[in-house]
N, CA, C and O of each residue as an XYZ file, in Angstrom:
476
protein
N      -5.846     -0.185     -6.799
C      -6.648     -0.006     -6.008
C      -5.846      0.841     -4.901
O      -4.669      0.661     -4.587
N      -6.599      1.661     -4.451
C      -5.828      2.617     -3.422
C      -6.387      2.371     -2.198
O      -5.564      2.613     -1.316
N      -7.598      1.934     -1.703
C      -8.217      1.845     -0.468
C      -8.117      0.196      0.043
O      -8.012     -0.685     -0.811
N      -8.154     -0.087      1.287
C      -8.302     -1.430      1.750
C      -9.569     -2.045      1.262
O      -9.709     -3.154      0.747
N     -10.495     -1.108      1.520
C     -12.113     -1.255      1.114
C     -12.191     -1.815     -0.336
O     -12.962     -2.762     -0.484
N     -11.512     -1.377     -1.423
C     -11.494     -1.609     -2.559
C     -10.574     -2.911     -2.922
O     -10.806     -3.704     -3.834
N      -9.689     -2.947     -2.184
C      -8.787     -4.182     -2.461
C      -9.682     -5.423     -1.910
O      -9.685     -6.398     -2.662
N     -10.492     -5.546     -0.634
C     -11.196     -6.447     -0.207
C     -12.364     -6.516     -1.343
O     -12.866     -7.638     -1.407
N     -12.770     -5.805     -2.022
C     -14.056     -5.803     -3.026
C     -13.436     -6.470     -4.021
O     -13.979     -7.494     -4.435
N     -12.148     -6.020     -4.621
C     -11.721     -6.538     -5.695
C     -11.103     -8.108     -5.401
O     -11.155     -8.891     -6.350
N     -10.577     -8.537     -4.234
C     -10.220     -9.949     -3.880
C     -11.254    -10.943     -4.244
O     -11.089    -11.955     -4.926
N     -12.727    -10.363     -3.502
C     -13.727    -11.114     -3.555
C     -14.306    -11.574     -4.937
O     -14.686    -12.680     -5.324
N     -14.237    -10.202     -5.625
C     -14.891    -10.251     -7.062
C     -13.817    -11.172     -7.746
O     -14.362    -12.027     -8.443
N     -12.598    -11.232     -7.744
C     -11.583    -12.212     -8.332
C     -11.832    -13.660     -7.785
O     -11.361    -14.618     -8.398
N     -12.410    -13.795     -6.883
C     -12.553    -15.113     -6.162
C     -14.229    -15.557     -6.838
O     -14.750    -16.633     -6.544
N     -14.715    -14.828     -7.493
C     -15.964    -14.795     -7.617
C     -17.188    -15.181     -6.656
O     -18.014    -16.030     -6.990
N     -17.231    -14.625     -5.675
C     -17.703    -15.188     -4.543
C     -18.546    -14.178     -3.781
O     -18.058    -13.049     -3.812
N     -19.750    -14.297     -3.067
C     -20.601    -13.238     -2.810
C     -19.907    -12.601     -1.396
O     -18.842    -13.005     -0.931
N     -20.659    -11.621     -0.867
C     -20.145    -11.341      0.349
C     -20.525    -12.098      1.591
O     -19.911    -12.013      2.655
N     -21.730    -12.947      1.347
C     -22.139    -13.846      2.189
C     -21.309    -15.006      2.266
O     -21.068    -15.500      3.367
N     -20.804    -15.537      1.119
C     -20.075    -16.664      0.801
C     -18.619    -16.188      1.692
O     -18.187    -17.041      2.467
N     -18.147    -15.361      1.635
C     -16.889    -14.891      1.845
C     -16.859    -14.972      3.568
O     -15.988    -15.466      4.284
N     -18.253    -14.242      3.986
C     -18.549    -14.129      5.570
C     -18.484    -15.668      6.020
O     -17.725    -15.862      6.970
N     -18.973    -16.509      5.641
C     -18.996    -17.755      5.912
C     -17.931    -18.478      6.200
O     -17.706    -19.066      7.258
N     -17.135    -18.421      5.046
C     -15.777    -19.015      4.764
C     -14.868    -18.549      5.956
O     -14.051    -19.344      6.421
N     -14.994    -17.243      6.475
C     -13.955    -16.610      7.401
C     -14.568    -16.222      8.756
O     -14.068    -15.540      9.650
N     -15.751    -16.808      8.698
C     -16.451    -16.967     10.127
C     -16.861    -15.540     10.614
O     -16.656    -15.315     11.806
N     -17.342    -14.670      9.952
C     -17.693    -13.622     10.532
C     -19.290    -13.379      9.722
O     -19.699    -14.223      8.924
N     -20.004    -12.265     10.015
C     -21.430    -12.008      9.718
C     -21.024    -11.188      8.187
O     -19.990    -10.583      7.901
N     -21.841    -11.349      7.640
C     -22.057    -10.584      6.177
C     -21.958     -9.186      6.391
O     -21.570     -8.451      5.482
N     -22.294     -8.722      7.581
C     -22.275     -7.326      7.682
C     -20.908     -6.617      7.852
O     -20.621     -5.449      7.588
N     -20.046     -7.723      8.417
C     -18.802     -7.332      8.729
C     -17.940     -7.075      7.112
O     -17.255     -6.089      6.838
N     -18.170     -8.062      6.357
C     -17.598     -8.070      4.889
C     -18.220     -6.696      4.350
O     -17.403     -5.868      3.944
N     -19.507     -6.384      4.304
C     -19.866     -5.148      4.072
C     -19.215     -3.857      4.484
O     -18.928     -2.935      3.720
N     -19.000     -3.900      5.881
C     -18.186     -2.636      6.424
C     -16.923     -2.640      5.860
O     -16.489     -1.526      5.568
N     -16.109     -3.741      5.593
C     -14.901     -3.918      5.040
C     -14.759     -3.356      3.485
O     -13.780     -2.711      3.109
N     -15.772     -3.664      2.725
C     -15.892     -3.098      1.511
C     -16.419     -1.639      1.316
O     -16.084     -0.998      0.320
N     -17.193     -1.150      2.209
C     -17.568      0.182      2.333
C     -16.420      1.314      2.265
O     -15.499      1.252      3.080
N     -16.452      2.145      1.495
C     -15.477      3.252      1.647
C     -15.539      4.077      2.972
O     -16.630      4.545      3.297
N     -14.474      4.281      3.736
C     -14.833      4.586      5.206
C     -15.424      3.812      6.184
O     -15.801      4.289      7.254
N     -15.540      2.535      5.857
C     -16.003      1.360      6.710
C     -14.916      0.994      7.702
O     -13.923      1.720      7.669
N     -14.923      0.086      8.502
C     -14.040     -0.500      9.107
C     -12.951     -1.402      8.281
O     -13.014     -1.868      7.144
N     -12.046     -1.465      9.165
C     -10.737     -2.299      8.423
C     -10.822     -3.826      9.079
O     -11.191     -3.934     10.248
N     -10.466     -5.026      8.286
C     -10.437     -6.005      8.923
C      -9.229     -6.390      9.763
O      -8.090     -6.149      9.363
N      -9.494     -7.042     11.032
C      -8.106     -7.047     11.685
C      -7.045     -8.058     10.768
O      -7.337     -8.681      9.747
N      -5.942     -8.017     11.358
C      -4.808     -9.089     10.705
C      -5.152    -10.601     10.389
O      -4.711    -11.210      9.414
N      -5.946    -11.087     11.289
C      -6.447    -12.314     11.387
C      -7.257    -12.661     10.243
O      -6.930    -13.566      9.475
N      -8.407    -11.903     10.094
C      -9.388    -11.689      9.088
C      -8.790    -11.490      7.745
O      -9.105    -12.225      6.809
N      -7.811    -10.378      7.600
C      -7.176    -10.071      6.397
C      -6.430    -11.268      5.801
O      -6.410    -11.370      4.575
N      -5.652    -12.423      6.759
C      -5.245    -13.393      6.421
C      -5.945    -14.664      5.777
O      -5.584    -15.517      4.965
N      -7.145    -14.406      6.520
C      -8.229    -15.343      6.144
C      -8.868    -14.978      4.773
O      -9.213    -15.871      3.999
N      -9.021    -13.689      4.484
C      -9.454    -13.197      3.321
C      -8.570    -13.365      2.300
O      -9.082    -13.564      1.199
N      -7.087    -13.333      2.381
C      -6.185    -13.476      1.471
C      -6.066    -14.940      0.983
O      -5.828    -15.212     -0.193
N      -6.250    -15.896      1.981
C      -6.086    -17.418      1.768
C      -7.568    -17.436      0.766
O      -7.508    -17.797     -0.409
N      -8.541    -17.107      1.251
C     -10.092    -17.753      0.708
C     -10.299    -16.786     -0.866
O     -11.262    -17.040     -1.589
N      -9.641    -16.078     -1.113
C      -9.736    -15.289     -2.415
C      -8.402    -15.421     -3.185
O      -8.291    -14.751     -4.212
N      -7.435    -16.169     -2.823
C      -6.121    -16.366     -3.489
C      -5.368    -15.234     -3.903
O      -4.720    -15.178     -4.947
N      -5.485    -14.234     -2.956
C      -4.677    -12.972     -3.440
C      -3.475    -12.698     -2.354
O      -3.632    -13.148     -1.219
N      -2.401    -12.047     -2.641
C      -1.230    -11.868     -1.722
C      -1.736    -10.941     -0.359
O      -2.558    -10.025     -0.385
N      -1.093    -11.389      0.672
C      -1.600    -10.816      2.017
C      -1.133     -9.398      1.862
O      -1.900     -8.483      2.161
N       0.341     -9.104      1.316
C       0.607     -7.812      1.299
C       0.018     -6.964      0.279
O      -0.032     -5.739      0.388
N      -0.377     -7.543     -0.598
C      -1.176     -6.604     -1.533
C      -2.608     -6.038     -1.051
O      -3.089     -4.917     -1.218
N      -3.112     -7.123     -0.427
C      -4.374     -6.899      0.350
C      -4.301     -5.830      1.381
O      -5.229     -5.035      1.530
N      -3.073     -5.792      2.190
C      -3.017     -5.177      3.504
C      -2.571     -3.738      3.035
O      -3.219     -2.771      3.436
N      -1.522     -3.565      2.225
C      -0.978     -2.259      1.742
C      -1.091     -1.817      0.237
O      -0.777     -0.702     -0.179
N      -1.586     -2.855     -0.518
C      -1.808     -2.308     -1.919
C      -0.343     -2.388     -2.909
O      -0.290     -2.004     -4.077
N       0.839     -3.000     -2.101
C       2.073     -3.105     -2.754
C       2.277     -4.417     -3.393
O       1.854     -5.402     -2.787
N       2.793     -4.554     -4.392
C       2.960     -5.719     -5.383
C       1.910     -6.241     -6.188
O       0.905     -5.533     -6.259
N       1.911     -7.403     -6.861
C       0.787     -7.934     -7.587
C      -0.152     -8.353     -6.771
O       0.160     -8.565     -5.599
N      -1.234     -8.522     -7.124
C      -2.560     -8.750     -6.484
C      -2.568    -10.557     -6.277
O      -2.935    -11.223     -5.309
N      -2.131    -10.893     -7.318
C      -2.127    -12.426     -7.056
C      -0.778    -13.131     -8.065
O      -0.241    -12.505     -8.978
N      -0.457    -14.352     -7.710
C       0.793    -14.832     -8.279
C       0.971    -14.738     -9.720
O       2.111    -14.708    -10.182
N      -0.249    -14.681    -10.615
C       0.068    -14.699    -11.858
C       0.041    -13.278    -12.416
O      -0.007    -13.073    -13.629
N       0.074    -12.234    -11.445
C      -0.118    -10.784    -11.865
C       1.459    -10.212    -12.152
O       1.623     -9.093    -12.638
N       2.398    -10.940    -11.862
C       3.698    -10.633    -11.990
C       4.693    -10.496    -10.860
O       4.301    -11.040     -9.828
N       5.643    -10.028    -10.797
C       6.752     -9.986     -9.912
C       6.374     -9.045     -8.791
O       5.567     -8.137     -8.990
N       7.031     -9.276     -7.440
C       6.667     -8.452     -6.432
C       7.484     -7.222     -6.724
O       8.492     -7.199     -7.431
N       6.823     -5.993     -5.974
C       7.700     -4.927     -6.217
C       8.204     -4.528     -4.590
O       7.691     -4.959     -3.557
N       9.133     -3.765     -4.684
C       9.878     -3.359     -3.625
C       9.163     -2.278     -2.661
O       8.641     -1.225     -3.024
N       9.269     -2.823     -1.253
C       8.123     -1.975     -0.428
C       8.895     -0.684     -0.290
O       8.133      0.241     -0.008
N      10.176     -0.316     -0.398
C      10.805      1.271     -0.386
C      11.572      1.154     -1.833
O      11.949      0.130     -2.402
N      11.671      2.332     -2.192
C      12.748      2.707     -3.222
C      13.783      2.902     -2.868
O      13.835      3.916     -2.171
N      14.724      2.400     -3.006
C      16.071      2.690     -2.346
C      16.606      3.968     -3.155
O      17.234      4.876     -2.610
N      16.357      3.940     -4.210
C      17.259      5.130     -5.023
C      16.726      6.636     -4.390
O      17.287      7.697     -4.667
N      15.677      6.535     -3.595
C      15.011      7.501     -2.984
C      15.687      8.020     -1.519
O      15.316      8.988     -0.854
N      16.638      7.211     -1.262
C      17.247      7.453      0.325
C      18.744      7.866     -0.034
O      19.373      7.436     -1.001
N      19.207      8.778      0.920
C      20.500      9.095      0.938
C      21.507      7.919      0.890
O      21.277      6.950      1.613
N      22.565      7.927      0.125
C      23.399      6.910     -0.219
C      24.843      6.790      0.454
O      25.646      5.858      0.407
N      24.924      8.153      1.160
C      26.315      8.383      1.655
C      26.095      9.166      2.716
O      24.923      9.348      3.046
N      27.121      9.770      3.444
C      26.947     10.880      4.504
C      26.761     12.169      3.733
O      25.890     12.926      4.162
N      27.358     12.488      2.799
C      27.273     13.738      2.262
C      25.636     14.120      1.983
O      25.042     15.106      2.420
N      25.038     12.931      1.038
C      23.616     13.197      0.981
C      22.767     13.130      2.155
O      21.750     13.824      2.169
N      23.059     12.360      3.176
C      22.340     12.240      4.403
C      22.525     13.714      5.035
O      21.508     14.225      5.504
N      23.627     14.381      5.086
C      23.770     15.728      5.655
C      23.177     16.612      4.832
O      22.544     17.504      5.396
N      23.206     16.614      3.609
C      22.442     17.595      2.619
C      21.159     17.667      2.979
O      20.654     18.760      3.236
N      20.386     16.390      3.051
C      18.790     16.204      3.166
C      18.488     16.591      4.663
O      17.421     17.145      4.927
N      19.275     16.350      5.501
C      19.027     16.883      6.854
C      18.658     18.488      6.830
O      17.721     19.026      7.419
N      19.484     19.003      6.127
C      19.787     20.507      6.056
C      18.749     21.042      5.238
O      18.221     22.123      5.499
N      18.427     20.324      4.243
C      17.180     20.788      3.198
C      16.070     20.655      3.853
O      15.289     21.600      3.741
N      15.702     19.649      4.599
C      14.550     19.632      5.572
C      14.364     20.666      6.511
O      13.240     20.881      6.964
N      15.406     21.371      6.875
C      15.090     22.523      7.751
C      14.662     23.770      7.281
O      14.147     24.661      7.956
N      14.953     23.782      5.859
C      14.625     24.893      5.191
C      13.062     25.392      4.675
O      12.308     24.610      4.095
N      12.722     26.704      4.955
C      11.222     27.056      4.508
C      11.279     26.642      2.948
O      12.308     26.346      2.341
N       9.975     26.680      2.420
C       9.802     26.310      1.130
C      10.587     26.789      0.154
O      11.224     26.102     -0.645
N      10.539     28.319      0.227
C      11.175     29.083     -1.019
C      12.702     28.852     -0.746
O      13.375     28.774     -1.774
N      13.420     28.719      0.509
C      14.781     28.373      0.657
C      15.079     27.101     -0.202
O      16.020     27.052     -0.993
N      14.112     25.972      0.038
C      14.231     24.552     -0.445
C      14.360     24.917     -1.896
O      15.366     24.467     -2.443
N      13.481     25.700     -2.693
C      13.369     25.824     -4.191
C      14.740     26.231     -4.537
O      15.399     25.497     -5.273
N      15.318     27.504     -4.005
C      16.483     28.078     -4.267
C      17.587     27.083     -4.009
O      18.436     26.990     -4.895
N      17.724     26.257     -2.845
C      18.902     25.302     -3.005
C      18.670     24.234     -4.041
O      19.719     23.853     -4.560
N      17.748     23.742     -4.412
C      17.516     22.947     -5.515
C      17.829     23.557     -6.801
O      18.177     22.761     -7.674
N      17.783     24.769     -7.109
C      18.165     25.833     -8.020
C      19.711     25.699     -8.147
O      20.295     25.482     -9.208
N      20.272     25.847     -6.987
C      21.748     25.794     -6.804
C      22.379     24.374     -7.172
O      23.356     24.193     -7.900
N      21.699     23.508     -6.587
C      22.350     22.031     -6.888
C      22.136     21.763     -8.296
O      23.013     21.095     -8.844
N      21.225     22.117     -8.943
C      21.201     21.624    -10.379
C      21.985     22.594    -11.224
O      22.184     22.155    -12.357
N      22.489     23.799    -10.992
C      23.494     24.459    -11.516
C      24.767     23.531    -11.400
O      25.277     23.011    -12.393
N      25.308     23.337     -9.933
C      26.494     22.764     -9.840
C      26.431     21.258    -10.465
O      27.484     20.683    -10.741
N      25.419     20.761    -10.637
C      25.483     19.273    -11.269
C      25.395     19.291    -12.855
O      25.061     18.262    -13.440
N      25.678     20.395    -13.519
C      25.803     20.541    -14.845
C      27.147     20.361    -15.232
O      27.466     20.456    -16.417
């Protein structure tokens, strides 16, 4: 699920409740739930997001960000960041700093050079 609206809709469907019932449980109008589930609609605030997660039995992090499993029985939590994609020492950090300053064509050339040196 890529958007917050689709995650709210999925959470409600997993709980097998209607928009009206979810609205009643968290203390909002049904039109608010409709907006939250509509592509390009409004987003629930943090308090409402917490109430949605509690009422539907999904993880707050998944509902808010899409990271990790949807529910406790869906598997292990995933890391919020991929540590392997970050610089591991000063050399990598320095190289990355310079690489980011290069225009696209020079970045490609720099990567070609690194691939040759890494053989």
